[in-house]
PQR file of N, CA, C, O and H, with PARSE charges and radii, in Angstrom:
ATOM      1  N   UNK A   1     105.917  61.465  99.303 -0.4000 1.5000
ATOM      2  CA  UNK A   1     105.479  62.745  98.826 -0.0000 2.0000
ATOM      3  C   UNK A   1     106.034  62.975  97.422  0.5500 1.7000
ATOM      4  O   UNK A   1     107.241  63.119  97.230 -0.5500 1.4000
ATOM      5  N   UNK A   2     105.164  63.005  96.488 -0.4000 1.5000
ATOM      6  CA  UNK A   2     105.546  63.274  95.106 -0.0000 2.0000
ATOM      7  C   UNK A   2     105.578  64.793  94.902  0.5500 1.7000
ATOM      8  O   UNK A   2     104.610  65.475  95.237 -0.5500 1.4000
ATOM      9  H   UNK A   2     104.183  62.889  96.644  0.4000 1.0000
ATOM     10  N   UNK A   3     106.675  65.331  94.359 -0.4000 1.5000
ATOM     11  CA  UNK A   3     106.764  66.784  94.158 -0.0000 2.0000
ATOM     12  C   UNK A   3     105.614  67.305  93.291  0.5500 1.7000
ATOM     13  O   UNK A   3     105.291  66.725  92.254 -0.5500 1.4000
ATOM     14  H   UNK A   3     107.461  64.777  94.087  0.4000 1.0000
ATOM     15  N   UNK A   4     105.003  68.407  93.732 -0.4000 1.5000
ATOM     16  CA  UNK A   4     103.902  68.990  92.979 -0.0000 2.0000
ATOM     17  C   UNK A   4     104.066  70.493  92.768  0.5500 1.7000
ATOM     18  O   UNK A   4     103.100  71.191  92.460 -0.5500 1.4000
ATOM     19  H   UNK A   4     105.265  68.879  94.574  0.4000 1.0000
ATOM     20  N   UNK A   5     105.298  70.990  92.936 -0.4000 1.5000
ATOM     21  CA  UNK A   5     105.557  72.410  92.755 -0.0000 2.0000
ATOM     22  C   UNK A   5     106.616  72.620  91.687  0.5500 1.7000
ATOM     23  O   UNK A   5     107.663  71.973  91.699 -0.5500 1.4000
ATOM     24  H   UNK A   5     106.083  70.423  93.187  0.4000 1.0000
ATOM     25  N   UNK A   6     106.335  73.526  90.768 -0.4000 1.5000
ATOM     26  CA  UNK A   6     107.282  73.865  89.726 -0.0000 2.0000
ATOM     27  C   UNK A   6     108.318  74.864  90.221  0.5500 1.7000
ATOM     28  O   UNK A   6     108.211  75.375  91.336 -0.5500 1.4000
ATOM     29  H   UNK A   6     105.484  74.052  90.758  0.4000 1.0000
ATOM     30  N   UNK A   7     109.302  75.139  89.407 -0.4000 1.5000
ATOM     31  CA  UNK A   7     110.393  76.020  89.829 -0.0000 2.0000
ATOM     32  C   UNK A   7     109.921  77.462  90.014  0.5500 1.7000
ATOM     33  O   UNK A   7     110.382  78.144  90.929 -0.5500 1.4000
ATOM     34  H   UNK A   7     109.389  74.724  88.501  0.4000 1.0000
ATOM     35  N   UNK A   8     109.019  77.933  89.169 -0.4000 1.5000
ATOM     36  CA  UNK A   8     108.514  79.305  89.320 -0.0000 2.0000
ATOM     37  C   UNK A   8     107.756  79.448  90.637  0.5500 1.7000
ATOM     38  O   UNK A   8     107.914  80.449  91.336 -0.5500 1.4000
ATOM     39  H   UNK A   8     108.644  77.379  88.426  0.4000 1.0000
ATOM     40  N   UNK A   9     106.945  78.471  90.975 -0.4000 1.5000
ATOM     41  CA  UNK A   9     106.189  78.481  92.227 -0.0000 2.0000
ATOM     42  C   UNK A   9     107.142  78.487  93.420  0.5500 1.7000
ATOM     43  O   UNK A   9     106.912  79.203  94.395 -0.5500 1.4000
ATOM     44  H   UNK A   9     106.816  77.658  90.408  0.4000 1.0000
ATOM     45  N   UNK A  10     108.193  77.704  93.349 -0.4000 1.5000
ATOM     46  CA  UNK A  10     109.169  77.627  94.431 -0.0000 2.0000
ATOM     47  C   UNK A  10     109.902  78.956  94.607  0.5500 1.7000
ATOM     48  O   UNK A  10     110.104  79.406  95.735 -0.5500 1.4000
ATOM     49  H   UNK A  10     108.380  77.122  92.558  0.4000 1.0000
ATOM     50  N   UNK A  11     110.297  79.581  93.509 -0.4000 1.5000
ATOM     51  CA  UNK A  11     111.027  80.850  93.580 -0.0000 2.0000
ATOM     52  C   UNK A  11     110.132  81.945  94.152  0.5500 1.7000
ATOM     53  O   UNK A  11     110.571  82.730  94.992 -0.5500 1.4000
ATOM     54  H   UNK A  11     110.133  79.216  92.593  0.4000 1.0000
ATOM     55  N   UNK A  12     108.896  82.000  93.706 -0.4000 1.5000
ATOM     56  CA  UNK A  12     107.957  83.012  94.212 -0.0000 2.0000
ATOM     57  C   UNK A  12     107.770  82.863  95.713  0.5500 1.7000
ATOM     58  O   UNK A  12     107.759  83.857  96.439 -0.5500 1.4000
ATOM     59  H   UNK A  12     108.539  81.362  93.024  0.4000 1.0000
ATOM     60  N   UNK A  13     107.621  81.632  96.185 -0.4000 1.5000
ATOM     61  CA  UNK A  13     107.447  81.402  97.623 -0.0000 2.0000
ATOM     62  C   UNK A  13     108.687  81.801  98.409  0.5500 1.7000
ATOM     63  O   UNK A  13     108.574  82.388  99.484 -0.5500 1.4000
ATOM     64  H   UNK A  13     107.630  80.825  95.596  0.4000 1.0000
ATOM     65  N   UNK A  14     109.870  81.489  97.886 -0.4000 1.5000
ATOM     66  CA  UNK A  14     111.103  81.865  98.589 -0.0000 2.0000
ATOM     67  C   UNK A  14     111.279  83.375  98.634  0.5500 1.7000
ATOM     68  O   UNK A  14     111.715  83.918  99.649 -0.5500 1.4000
ATOM     69  H   UNK A  14     109.961  81.011  97.012  0.4000 1.0000
ATOM     70  N   UNK A  15     110.945  84.056  97.548 -0.4000 1.5000
ATOM     71  CA  UNK A  15     111.054  85.515  97.521 -0.0000 2.0000
ATOM     72  C   UNK A  15     110.076  86.145  98.511  0.5500 1.7000
ATOM     73  O   UNK A  15     110.442  87.066  99.241 -0.5500 1.4000
ATOM     74  H   UNK A  15     110.591  83.616  96.723  0.4000 1.0000
ATOM     75  N   UNK A  16     108.846  85.659  98.541 -0.4000 1.5000
ATOM     76  CA  UNK A  16     107.868  86.183  99.503 -0.0000 2.0000
ATOM     77  C   UNK A  16     108.315  85.943 100.938  0.5500 1.7000
ATOM     78  O   UNK A  16     108.171  86.817 101.794 -0.5500 1.4000
ATOM     79  H   UNK A  16     108.549  84.910  97.948  0.4000 1.0000
ATOM     80  N   UNK A  17     108.859  84.757 101.201 -0.4000 1.5000
ATOM     81  CA  UNK A  17     109.342  84.450 102.553 -0.0000 2.0000
ATOM     82  C   UNK A  17     110.493  85.375 102.932  0.5500 1.7000
ATOM     83  O   UNK A  17     110.566  85.838 104.071 -0.5500 1.4000
ATOM     84  H   UNK A  17     108.976  84.048 100.506  0.4000 1.0000
ATOM     85  N   UNK A  18     111.387  85.645 101.995 -0.4000 1.5000
ATOM     86  CA  UNK A  18     112.516  86.536 102.275 -0.0000 2.0000
ATOM     87  C   UNK A  18     112.050  87.960 102.531  0.5500 1.7000
ATOM     88  O   UNK A  18     112.576  88.635 103.416 -0.5500 1.4000
ATOM     89  H   UNK A  18     111.328  85.269 101.070  0.4000 1.0000
ATOM     90  N   UNK A  19     111.069  88.422 101.764 -0.4000 1.5000
ATOM     91  CA  UNK A  19     110.537  89.775 101.957 -0.0000 2.0000
ATOM     92  C   UNK A  19     109.883  89.908 103.324  0.5500 1.7000
ATOM     93  O   UNK A  19     110.116  90.886 104.034 -0.5500 1.4000
ATOM     94  H   UNK A  19     110.642  87.873 101.045  0.4000 1.0000
ATOM     95  N   UNK A  20     109.070  88.933 103.691 -0.4000 1.5000
ATOM     96  CA  UNK A  20     108.400  88.980 105.000 -0.0000 2.0000
ATOM     97  C   UNK A  20     109.434  88.929 106.126  0.5500 1.7000
ATOM     98  O   UNK A  20     109.312  89.664 107.107 -0.5500 1.4000
ATOM     99  H   UNK A  20     108.881  88.138 103.114  0.4000 1.0000
ATOM    100  N   UNK A  21     110.446  88.073 105.998 -0.4000 1.5000
ATOM    101  CA  UNK A  21     111.488  87.991 107.031 -0.0000 2.0000
ATOM    102  C   UNK A  21     112.229  89.325 107.160  0.5500 1.7000
ATOM    103  O   UNK A  21     112.499  89.786 108.269 -0.5500 1.4000
ATOM    104  H   UNK A  21     110.544  87.476 105.201  0.4000 1.0000
ATOM    105  N   UNK A  22     112.551  89.933 106.033 -0.4000 1.5000
ATOM    106  CA  UNK A  22     113.236  91.228 106.072 -0.0000 2.0000
ATOM    107  C   UNK A  22     112.367  92.279 106.765  0.5500 1.7000
ATOM    108  O   UNK A  22     112.851  93.022 107.619 -0.5500 1.4000
ATOM    109  H   UNK A  22     112.332  89.559 105.132  0.4000 1.0000
ATOM    110  N   UNK A  23     111.092  92.342 106.399 -0.4000 1.5000
ATOM    111  CA  UNK A  23     110.196  93.327 107.008 -0.0000 2.0000
ATOM    112  C   UNK A  23     110.011  93.082 108.499  0.5500 1.7000
ATOM    113  O   UNK A  23     109.892  94.031 109.273 -0.5500 1.4000
ATOM    114  H   UNK A  23     110.699  91.738 105.705  0.4000 1.0000
ATOM    115  N   UNK A  24     109.985  91.826 108.904 -0.4000 1.5000
ATOM    116  CA  UNK A  24     109.827  91.496 110.320 -0.0000 2.0000
ATOM    117  C   UNK A  24     111.071  91.891 111.117  0.5500 1.7000
ATOM    118  O   UNK A  24     110.970  92.537 112.160 -0.5500 1.4000
ATOM    119  H   UNK A  24     110.081  91.054 108.275  0.4000 1.0000
ATOM    120  N   UNK A  25     112.242  91.496 110.617 -0.4000 1.5000
ATOM    121  CA  UNK A  25     113.466  91.774 111.362 -0.0000 2.0000
ATOM    122  C   UNK A  25     113.902  93.233 111.287  0.5500 1.7000
ATOM    123  O   UNK A  25     114.703  93.675 112.110 -0.5500 1.4000
ATOM    124  H   UNK A  25     112.324  90.971 109.770  0.4000 1.0000
ATOM    125  N   UNK A  26     113.397  93.979 110.327 -0.4000 1.5000
ATOM    126  CA  UNK A  26     113.689  95.411 110.280 -0.0000 2.0000
ATOM    127  C   UNK A  26     112.711  96.208 111.136  0.5500 1.7000
ATOM    128  O   UNK A  26     112.886  97.413 111.312 -0.5500 1.4000
ATOM    129  H   UNK A  26     112.746  93.619 109.658  0.4000 1.0000
ATOM    130  N   UNK A  27     111.698  95.559 111.661 -0.4000 1.5000
ATOM    131  CA  UNK A  27     110.752  96.226 112.549 -0.0000 2.0000
ATOM    132  C   UNK A  27     109.585  96.877 111.840  0.5500 1.7000
ATOM    133  O   UNK A  27     108.809  97.598 112.468 -0.5500 1.4000
ATOM    134  H   UNK A  27     111.555  94.580 111.518  0.4000 1.0000
ATOM    135  N   UNK A  28     109.442  96.639 110.542 -0.4000 1.5000
ATOM    136  CA  UNK A  28     108.338  97.236 109.798 -0.0000 2.0000
ATOM    137  C   UNK A  28     107.010  96.581 110.165  0.5500 1.7000
ATOM    138  O   UNK A  28     106.005  97.270 110.341 -0.5500 1.4000
ATOM    139  H   UNK A  28     110.072  96.053 110.033  0.4000 1.0000
ATOM    140  N   UNK A  29     107.002  95.269 110.281 -0.4000 1.5000
ATOM    141  CA  UNK A  29     105.800  94.570 110.741 -0.0000 2.0000
ATOM    142  C   UNK A  29     106.110  93.961 112.105  0.5500 1.7000
ATOM    143  O   UNK A  29     107.127  93.290 112.284 -0.5500 1.4000
ATOM    144  H   UNK A  29     107.818  94.709 110.138  0.4000 1.0000
ATOM    145  N   UNK A  30     105.222  94.205 113.056 -0.4000 1.5000
ATOM    146  CA  UNK A  30     105.465  93.755 114.423 -0.0000 2.0000
ATOM    147  C   UNK A  30     104.189  93.166 115.004  0.5500 1.7000
ATOM    148  O   UNK A  30     103.147  93.130 114.349 -0.5500 1.4000
ATOM    149  H   UNK A  30     104.396  94.750 112.910  0.4000 1.0000
ATOM    150  N   UNK A  31     104.288  92.717 116.217 -0.4000 1.5000
ATOM    151  CA  UNK A  31     103.129  92.228 116.947 -0.0000 2.0000
ATOM    152  C   UNK A  31     102.605  90.911 116.409  0.5500 1.7000
ATOM    153  O   UNK A  31     103.339  90.111 115.829 -0.5500 1.4000
ATOM    154  H   UNK A  31     105.134  92.746 116.749  0.4000 1.0000
ATOM    155  N   UNK A  32     101.311  90.711 116.620 -0.4000 1.5000
ATOM    156  CA  UNK A  32     100.664  89.469 116.216 -0.0000 2.0000
ATOM    157  C   UNK A  32     100.711  89.281 114.711  0.5500 1.7000
ATOM    158  O   UNK A  32     100.943  88.170 114.234 -0.5500 1.4000
ATOM    159  H   UNK A  32     100.715  91.361 117.091  0.4000 1.0000
ATOM    160  N   UNK A  33     100.496  90.334 113.965 -0.4000 1.5000
ATOM    161  CA  UNK A  33     100.557  90.244 112.506 -0.0000 2.0000
ATOM    162  C   UNK A  33     101.940  89.792 112.050  0.5500 1.7000
ATOM    163  O   UNK A  33     102.059  88.964 111.147 -0.5500 1.4000
ATOM    164  H   UNK A  33     100.307  91.237 114.352  0.4000 1.0000
ATOM    165  N   UNK A  34     102.968  90.325 112.664 -0.4000 1.5000
ATOM    166  CA  UNK A  34     104.325  89.935 112.311 -0.0000 2.0000
ATOM    167  C   UNK A  34     104.594  88.471 112.588  0.5500 1.7000
ATOM    168  O   UNK A  34     105.234  87.794 111.783 -0.5500 1.4000
ATOM    169  H   UNK A  34     102.872  90.997 113.399  0.4000 1.0000
ATOM    170  N   UNK A  35     104.118  87.978 113.709 -0.4000 1.5000
ATOM    171  CA  UNK A  35     104.314  86.571 114.061 -0.0000 2.0000
ATOM    172  C   UNK A  35     103.564  85.668 113.092  0.5500 1.7000
ATOM    173  O   UNK A  35     104.105  84.663 112.629 -0.5500 1.4000
ATOM    174  H   UNK A  35     103.598  88.529 114.363  0.4000 1.0000
ATOM    175  N   UNK A  36     102.329  86.019 112.786 -0.4000 1.5000
ATOM    176  CA  UNK A  36     101.538  85.217 111.842 -0.0000 2.0000
ATOM    177  C   UNK A  36     102.187  85.202 110.469  0.5500 1.7000
ATOM    178  O   UNK A  36     102.275  84.147 109.839 -0.5500 1.4000
ATOM    179  H   UNK A  36     101.890  86.835 113.161  0.4000 1.0000
ATOM    180  N   UNK A  37     102.640  86.352 109.997 -0.4000 1.5000
ATOM    181  CA  UNK A  37     103.302  86.409 108.691 -0.0000 2.0000
ATOM    182  C   UNK A  37     104.615  85.640 108.688  0.5500 1.7000
ATOM    183  O   UNK A  37     104.976  85.048 107.671 -0.5500 1.4000
ATOM    184  H   UNK A  37     102.569  87.208 110.508  0.4000 1.0000
ATOM    185  N   UNK A  38     105.338  85.636 109.805 -0.4000 1.5000
ATOM    186  CA  UNK A  38     106.576  84.851 109.879 -0.0000 2.0000
ATOM    187  C   UNK A  38     106.287  83.350 109.845  0.5500 1.7000
ATOM    188  O   UNK A  38     107.068  82.584 109.281 -0.5500 1.4000
ATOM    189  H   UNK A  38     105.045  86.116 110.632  0.4000 1.0000
ATOM    190  N   UNK A  39     105.185  82.930 110.437 -0.4000 1.5000
ATOM    191  CA  UNK A  39     104.797  81.514 110.367 -0.0000 2.0000
ATOM    192  C   UNK A  39     104.485  81.144 108.928  0.5500 1.7000
ATOM    193  O   UNK A  39     104.917  80.096 108.448 -0.5500 1.4000
ATOM    194  H   UNK A  39     104.551  83.553 110.896  0.4000 1.0000
ATOM    195  N   UNK A  40     103.732  82.002 108.231 -0.4000 1.5000
ATOM    196  CA  UNK A  40     103.447  81.746 106.820 -0.0000 2.0000
ATOM    197  C   UNK A  40     104.733  81.734 105.988  0.5500 1.7000
ATOM    198  O   UNK A  40     104.877  80.917 105.079 -0.5500 1.4000
ATOM    199  H   UNK A  40     103.381  82.853 108.621  0.4000 1.0000
ATOM    200  N   UNK A  41     105.658  82.630 106.297 -0.4000 1.5000
ATOM    201  CA  UNK A  41     106.931  82.676 105.571 -0.0000 2.0000
ATOM    202  C   UNK A  41     107.723  81.391 105.794  0.5500 1.7000
ATOM    203  O   UNK A  41     108.339  80.872 104.864 -0.5500 1.4000
ATOM    204  H   UNK A  41     105.542  83.294 107.036  0.4000 1.0000
ATOM    205  N   UNK A  42     107.707  80.881 107.016 -0.4000 1.5000
ATOM    206  CA  UNK A  42     108.414  79.633 107.304 -0.0000 2.0000
ATOM    207  C   UNK A  42     107.788  78.468 106.551  0.5500 1.7000
ATOM    208  O   UNK A  42     108.498  77.610 106.026 -0.5500 1.4000
ATOM    209  H   UNK A  42     107.206  81.303 107.772  0.4000 1.0000
ATOM    210  N   UNK A  43     106.459  78.435 106.496 -0.4000 1.5000
ATOM    211  CA  UNK A  43     105.769  77.369 105.748 -0.0000 2.0000
ATOM    212  C   UNK A  43     106.083  77.491 104.261  0.5500 1.7000
ATOM    213  O   UNK A  43     106.337  76.485 103.599 -0.5500 1.4000
ATOM    214  H   UNK A  43     105.882  79.132 106.922  0.4000 1.0000
ATOM    215  N   UNK A  44     106.067  78.711 103.732 -0.4000 1.5000
ATOM    216  CA  UNK A  44     106.406  78.919 102.321 -0.0000 2.0000
ATOM    217  C   UNK A  44     107.820  78.437 102.027  0.5500 1.7000
ATOM    218  O   UNK A  44     108.046  77.754 101.028 -0.5500 1.4000
ATOM    219  H   UNK A  44     105.860  79.528 104.271  0.4000 1.0000
ATOM    220  N   UNK A  45     108.771  78.784 102.885 -0.4000 1.5000
ATOM    221  CA  UNK A  45     110.157  78.377 102.668 -0.0000 2.0000
ATOM    222  C   UNK A  45     110.300  76.862 102.744  0.5500 1.7000
ATOM    223  O   UNK A  45     110.983  76.258 101.917 -0.5500 1.4000
ATOM    224  H   UNK A  45     108.587  79.338 103.697  0.4000 1.0000
ATOM    225  N   UNK A  46     109.662  76.251 103.726 -0.4000 1.5000
ATOM    226  CA  UNK A  46     109.756  74.795 103.885 -0.0000 2.0000
ATOM    227  C   UNK A  46     109.141  74.067 102.700  0.5500 1.7000
ATOM    228  O   UNK A  46     109.742  73.130 102.175 -0.5500 1.4000
ATOM    229  H   UNK A  46     109.107  76.742 104.398  0.4000 1.0000
ATOM    230  N   UNK A  47     107.957  74.481 102.273 -0.4000 1.5000
ATOM    231  CA  UNK A  47     107.317  73.799 101.145 -0.0000 2.0000
ATOM    232  C   UNK A  47     108.083  74.005  99.852  0.5500 1.7000
ATOM    233  O   UNK A  47     108.094  73.120  98.997 -0.5500 1.4000
ATOM    234  H   UNK A  47     107.468  75.242 102.700  0.4000 1.0000
ATOM    235  N   UNK A  48     108.723  75.153  99.692 -0.4000 1.5000
ATOM    236  CA  UNK A  48     109.497  75.355  98.469 -0.0000 2.0000
ATOM    237  C   UNK A  48     110.775  74.529  98.484  0.5500 1.7000
ATOM    238  O   UNK A  48     111.239  74.101  97.428 -0.5500 1.4000
ATOM    239  H   UNK A  48     108.714  75.872 100.387  0.4000 1.0000
ATOM    240  N   UNK A  49     111.345  74.299  99.643 -0.4000 1.5000
ATOM    241  CA  UNK A  49     112.564  73.496  99.722 -0.0000 2.0000
ATOM    242  C   UNK A  49     112.299  72.012  99.472  0.5500 1.7000
ATOM    243  O   UNK A  49     113.154  71.319  98.921 -0.5500 1.4000
ATOM    244  H   UNK A  49     110.968  74.646 100.502  0.4000 1.0000
ATOM    245  N   UNK A  50     111.126  71.518  99.871 -0.4000 1.5000
ATOM    246  CA  UNK A  50     110.808  70.103  99.653 -0.0000 2.0000
ATOM    247  C   UNK A  50     110.000  69.881  98.378  0.5500 1.7000
ATOM    248  O   UNK A  50     109.711  68.737  98.028 -0.5500 1.4000
ATOM    249  H   UNK A  50     110.432  72.081 100.319  0.4000 1.0000
ATOM    250  N   UNK A  51     109.633  70.946  97.683 -0.4000 1.5000
ATOM    251  CA  UNK A  51     108.875  70.891  96.415 -0.0000 2.0000
ATOM    252  C   UNK A  51     107.522  70.209  96.548  0.5500 1.7000
ATOM    253  O   UNK A  51     107.029  69.612  95.592 -0.5500 1.4000
ATOM    254  H   UNK A  51     109.868  71.875  97.968  0.4000 1.0000
ATOM    255  N   UNK A  52     106.927  70.295  97.717 -0.4000 1.5000
ATOM    256  CA  UNK A  52     105.626  69.675  97.927 -0.0000 2.0000
ATOM    257  C   UNK A  52     104.761  70.599  98.769  0.5500 1.7000
ATOM    258  O   UNK A  52     105.169  71.054  99.837 -0.5500 1.4000
ATOM    259  H   UNK A  52     107.328  70.781  98.494  0.4000 1.0000
ATOM    260  N   UNK A  53     103.560  70.869  98.270 -0.4000 1.5000
ATOM    261  CA  UNK A  53     102.585  71.666  99.009 -0.0000 2.0000
ATOM    262  C   UNK A  53     101.421  70.766  99.382  0.5500 1.7000
ATOM    263  O   UNK A  53     100.738  70.252  98.495 -0.5500 1.4000
ATOM    264  H   UNK A  53     103.228  70.500  97.401  0.4000 1.0000
ATOM    265  N   UNK A  54     101.174  70.562 100.672 -0.4000 1.5000
ATOM    266  CA  UNK A  54     100.088  69.683 101.085 -0.0000 2.0000
ATOM    267  C   UNK A  54      98.700  70.188 100.681  0.5500 1.7000
ATOM    268  O   UNK A  54      97.773  69.388 100.556 -0.5500 1.4000
ATOM    269  H   UNK A  54     101.728  70.980 101.392  0.4000 1.0000
ATOM    270  N   UNK A  55      98.541  71.486 100.478 -0.4000 1.5000
ATOM    271  CA  UNK A  55      97.245  72.016 100.058 -0.0000 2.0000
ATOM    272  C   UNK A  55      96.955  71.742  98.591  0.5500 1.7000
ATOM    273  O   UNK A  55      95.797  71.758  98.175 -0.5500 1.4000
ATOM    274  H   UNK A  55      99.294  72.136 100.580  0.4000 1.0000
ATOM    275  N   UNK A  56      97.991  71.491  97.805 -0.4000 1.5000
ATOM    276  CA  UNK A  56      97.789  71.163  96.399 -0.0000 2.0000
ATOM    277  C   UNK A  56      97.267  69.738  96.231  0.5500 1.7000
ATOM    278  O   UNK A  56      96.517  69.468  95.293 -0.5500 1.4000
ATOM    279  H   UNK A  56      98.932  71.477  98.143  0.4000 1.0000
ATOM    280  N   UNK A  57      97.645  68.830  97.113 -0.4000 1.5000
ATOM    281  CA  UNK A  57      97.340  67.405  96.958 -0.0000 2.0000
ATOM    282  C   UNK A  57      95.835  67.097  96.902  0.5500 1.7000
ATOM    283  O   UNK A  57      95.416  66.392  95.984 -0.5500 1.4000
ATOM    284  H   UNK A  57      98.254  69.049  97.875  0.4000 1.0000
ATOM    285  N   UNK A  58      95.010  67.581  97.823 -0.4000 1.5000
ATOM    286  CA  UNK A  58      93.577  67.222  97.763 -0.0000 2.0000
ATOM    287  C   UNK A  58      92.876  67.724  96.497  0.5500 1.7000
ATOM    288  O   UNK A  58      91.902  67.128  96.038 -0.5500 1.4000
ATOM    289  H   UNK A  58      95.351  68.153  98.569  0.4000 1.0000
ATOM    290  N   UNK A  59      93.383  68.824  95.945 -0.4000 1.5000
ATOM    291  CA  UNK A  59      92.772  69.399  94.752 -0.0000 2.0000
ATOM    292  C   UNK A  59      93.442  68.919  93.464  0.5500 1.7000
ATOM    293  O   UNK A  59      93.063  69.322  92.364 -0.5500 1.4000
ATOM    294  H   UNK A  59      94.175  69.308  96.318  0.4000 1.0000
ATOM    295  N   UNK A  60      94.445  68.051  93.621 -0.4000 1.5000
ATOM    296  CA  UNK A  60      95.212  67.516  92.493 -0.0000 2.0000
ATOM    297  C   UNK A  60      95.787  68.634  91.628  0.5500 1.7000
ATOM    298  O   UNK A  60      95.799  68.552  90.399 -0.5500 1.4000
ATOM    299  H   UNK A  60      94.753  67.723  94.514  0.4000 1.0000
ATOM    300  N   UNK A  61      96.256  69.669  92.297 -0.4000 1.5000
ATOM    301  CA  UNK A  61      96.854  70.814  91.637 -0.0000 2.0000
ATOM    302  C   UNK A  61      98.350  70.567  91.538  0.5500 1.7000
ATOM    303  O   UNK A  61      98.985  70.174  92.517 -0.5500 1.4000
ATOM    304  H   UNK A  61      96.246  69.736  93.294  0.4000 1.0000
ATOM    305  N   UNK A  62      98.917  70.796  90.352 -0.4000 1.5000
ATOM    306  CA  UNK A  62     100.324  70.508  90.121 -0.0000 2.0000
ATOM    307  C   UNK A  62     100.904  71.609  89.232  0.5500 1.7000
ATOM    308  O   UNK A  62     100.413  71.842  88.128 -0.5500 1.4000
ATOM    309  H   UNK A  62      98.401  71.115  89.556  0.4000 1.0000
ATOM    310  N   UNK A  63     101.941  72.279  89.712 -0.4000 1.5000
ATOM    311  CA  UNK A  63     102.573  73.323  88.917 -0.0000 2.0000
ATOM    312  C   UNK A  63     103.886  72.832  88.312  0.5500 1.7000
ATOM    313  O   UNK A  63     104.557  73.574  87.595 -0.5500 1.4000
ATOM    314  H   UNK A  63     102.340  72.090  90.609  0.4000 1.0000
ATOM    315  N   UNK A  64     104.243  71.614  88.593 -0.4000 1.5000
ATOM    316  CA  UNK A  64     105.490  71.059  88.063 -0.0000 2.0000
ATOM    317  C   UNK A  64     105.287  70.617  86.618  0.5500 1.7000
ATOM    318  O   UNK A  64     104.311  69.943  86.289 -0.5500 1.4000
ATOM    319  H   UNK A  64     103.697  71.012  89.176  0.4000 1.0000
ATOM    320  N   UNK A  65     106.221  71.008  85.772 -0.4000 1.5000
ATOM    321  CA  UNK A  65     106.133  70.586  84.366 -0.0000 2.0000
ATOM    322  C   UNK A  65     106.608  69.149  84.241  0.5500 1.7000
ATOM    323  O   UNK A  65     107.443  68.678  85.013 -0.5500 1.4000
ATOM    324  H   UNK A  65     107.013  71.555  86.039  0.4000 1.0000
ATOM    325  N   UNK A  66     106.066  68.482  83.273 -0.4000 1.5000
ATOM    326  CA  UNK A  66     106.393  67.062  83.111 -0.0000 2.0000
ATOM    327  C   UNK A  66     107.581  66.855  82.252  0.5500 1.7000
ATOM    328  O   UNK A  66     107.983  65.715  82.019 -0.5500 1.4000
ATOM    329  H   UNK A  66     105.387  68.864  82.646  0.4000 1.0000
TER
END
């Protein structure tokens, strides 16, 4: 897996994941919507930690600077 995410993209994903986690654990978002958003937050956090987004690969999209 060749990294295809830049630092700004990684930070934005981590911030969004943290916001969703905070809203979920504070009880602001609940139910099915909360679970779905937490799954997306986990995927965002995981992809930002490994610097690779599988959805970018088929479209040859790369936010990493050379």
